[in-house]
C-alpha positions, 0 to 999 in steps of 0.5 A: 499499499505504501508502494502505490502511494510512493508512486502516486506521490512521484507521478504528482511530483513529476506533473507539478514540475512540468507544469512549473517548467512551462510556467517558467518558460511562458514568464521568460518568453514574456520578457524577451517579447517586452525587450524585442518590442522595446528594441524595434521601437528604438530602432524605429525612432533612429530610422526616422530620425535618419530620414529627417536628417537625410531629407534636410541634407537633401533640401539644403543642397537642392537649394545650393544647386538651384542657387548655382544653376540660377547664377550659370543661367544668368551668366549664360543668358548674358553671354548669348545676349553679347553674341547676338549683339556682335552678330548684328554688328557683323550682319550691318557690316556685311550688307555695307560691304556687299553694297560696296561691292555692288557699286564696284561691280557696277563701275567695272562693267561700265568700264568693261563697256567702254574698254569694249567699245575702244577695242572695237574702235581700234580693230576698225582702224586696223582693218582700215589700215590693213585695207588700204595697205593692201590696196597700196601693196597689191597683196593680201596679209597672207600673202605678204606673210608668206612672201617675207617667210620665202624671202628669209628662208632664202637668204638664211637657207645655208645658215639654217641647214649648217645649224640644223646639221651642227645641232644633229652632230651635236645631239649624236654626240651627246647621245653617244656620250651618255650611252658610254657613261651608262655603260662604263657606270654599269661595268664599274659597279660590277667590276667582278673577277672571272675564274675560268674553269678547268678540265682536270681535277687533282685528288690528294692521297693519304699515301701511295699504297691506295693507289694499288686498291683504287687500281684493284686487281687487273685494274678491275676497280679502275675499269669499274670507276671509269665506266661508271663515271665516264672519267678518265682516272690518271694514275702516274708517278706524282706522289700523293696524287690522282688525277680525273680528267673530263670535260663534263664537270658534272661528271668529274665532280660526281667522280671526285666525290665518290673517289674522295668517299671511297678512300675515306672508306677504304673498301674500294671494290666494283660494288662500292664504287657503284654505291659511292657513285650513286651517293655522290650523284644525290650530293651533286643534286643538293649542290645543283638545288642550292646553287640555283637559289643562290643564283635567284637570291644574288639576282634578286630574282623571286617566285621561281618555280623550285624545278626551274632553280634545279635546271638553272643551277645545272648551269654551275657545272657548264662554262661558255668560252671559259667563263661559268655560265651561272655566274654569268647569268647573276652578272647579267642580272645586276648589269641588266638591273642597272641599265634598265634603271637608267633607261626607265625600263622594267627592272625585275623583267630585265633581271629575269630575262637576264638570269634565265637567258642561257637556261637552255644550255642546262639541258641542250645535251638532252633536248634538240635545239638551240639553247635559246629555243630550249630555254623559251620552252622550259620558260613557257612550261613553267608559266614564266611571265611572257615579258620575261620570254620576250626578253631573253629570247632575243640575246642572239637575234634569233627572235626580234626585239619586241620590248626594251627589256629584250634589248637591255638582256642582249646588251648585258651579254655583250658587256658580260662576255665581251670585257676583258678577261671574261672569256677564253675561246680555246676552252669553248672550242675544246669542249664543243669538239669533245662534245662532238665526239661523244655525239657521234658515237651516240648515233650508231645502234646499240650505243648505251653511252659514250665519254670522251676521255684523255683530253679527246684523245680516246672515246669510250663507247659502252654497248647494250650486250642484248643488242650487240655481239662480240663480233658486231662491237669490233665492227662498231669500233670500226664504224665509229672510227671512220665517222670520226675520220670523216666528219671531224678535224682533230690533231694526232689520232683517236682511240675508239674503245667499245665495251661490252659487259654481260651482268648477271645477278641472282639473290641467295635467300 
């Protein structure tokens, strides 16, 4: 019984505690609400005070602005009034000036009418006097004028003729002196030296033992080298040197590079020789490309096709009467530019025409026709300006002079080739004889290629083994020798060597 009473008392005490807690919480919340309302009222009072202060400041600022604007408006109004007064005064002055001008115009018009009347009166008097003179002289004014001119011409005919002849001679002398001055100035500004090409190249050897490797067993290596390159290899008693002889400078340079590489490698045999020659040909092609680009740059000729530059670079290995053709072309381009500038012609057309004038010589061994005609076809193929073609095609007078630049190119060619020390006639004739010798051998059927060696004292002919037998090779040698005797002039004798070789290649896999 006491346990139940205790539980009841505990429950009542719990309920009473909860009720007391809620009552206290309600009392606290009422206190907080009162304080918050006081804070809100205080904030509202502060806001009203701040708004009143801002309003007063705005009214004060507005009054100040209004005062300032009123002053500025009055000042502007005063300035406008002054400007208006000045304009009125100027308008009055302009009206006065206009009135004065009108008066002067009236006065001038009256004077002009008076002058016109006096002029008409004077013309009438002159006409009357002229009519009286014509009646007295029985001649009209035109007849009298013509008679006077005829009389003066008869009296001073000899004097006039002499003066005209003197003026003509003097004019020609001045023109000739000016032309000489232009040409002399151009040549003097150029004035570079010319180095004539040679037909032999000497290669230094590290020791004389390498000569045996170059010759090879029973001369196998040297025969292979001469056959592949078309160059005559001269191995004599001169210590430490070997001479390569060939009139074709491209073949000679290929042989030089190939032989130097073989000497550095040390393994000299037919297979290596062919590999070295192929590699040397690639290097020569790079040199040709580089020289073509350098020539165009030095001549200041731009926008040329890369393939055209390759053809131009081949001229680096060509000579004309001992003069390097590429150097000659660059020299001509600079000369032509100087002349064109002096004469008022197109400088760029003259430059390009002079640089490309001998480009046909790069292919005249491979393509039939004169180098001028070959050059025209090359330039037209690569889309070169027609004015450039006209400028280059007349330098040997095969075509007429169609433009001033064509005459300038011809004159530049004559200056470059004709100045002292520029060319050697004997070298050109010698090279032409060797070219004719090879061309004569190539005409016979079955000939694959031929090389003129030993300074033209021997022609080495390589035949196609599938077309020419050993017996026919002997007959071919005789036929070529007979053709040389009939069609060429030469000192001494020329040896004809016909080579027939059958090569069989198989691969072991």
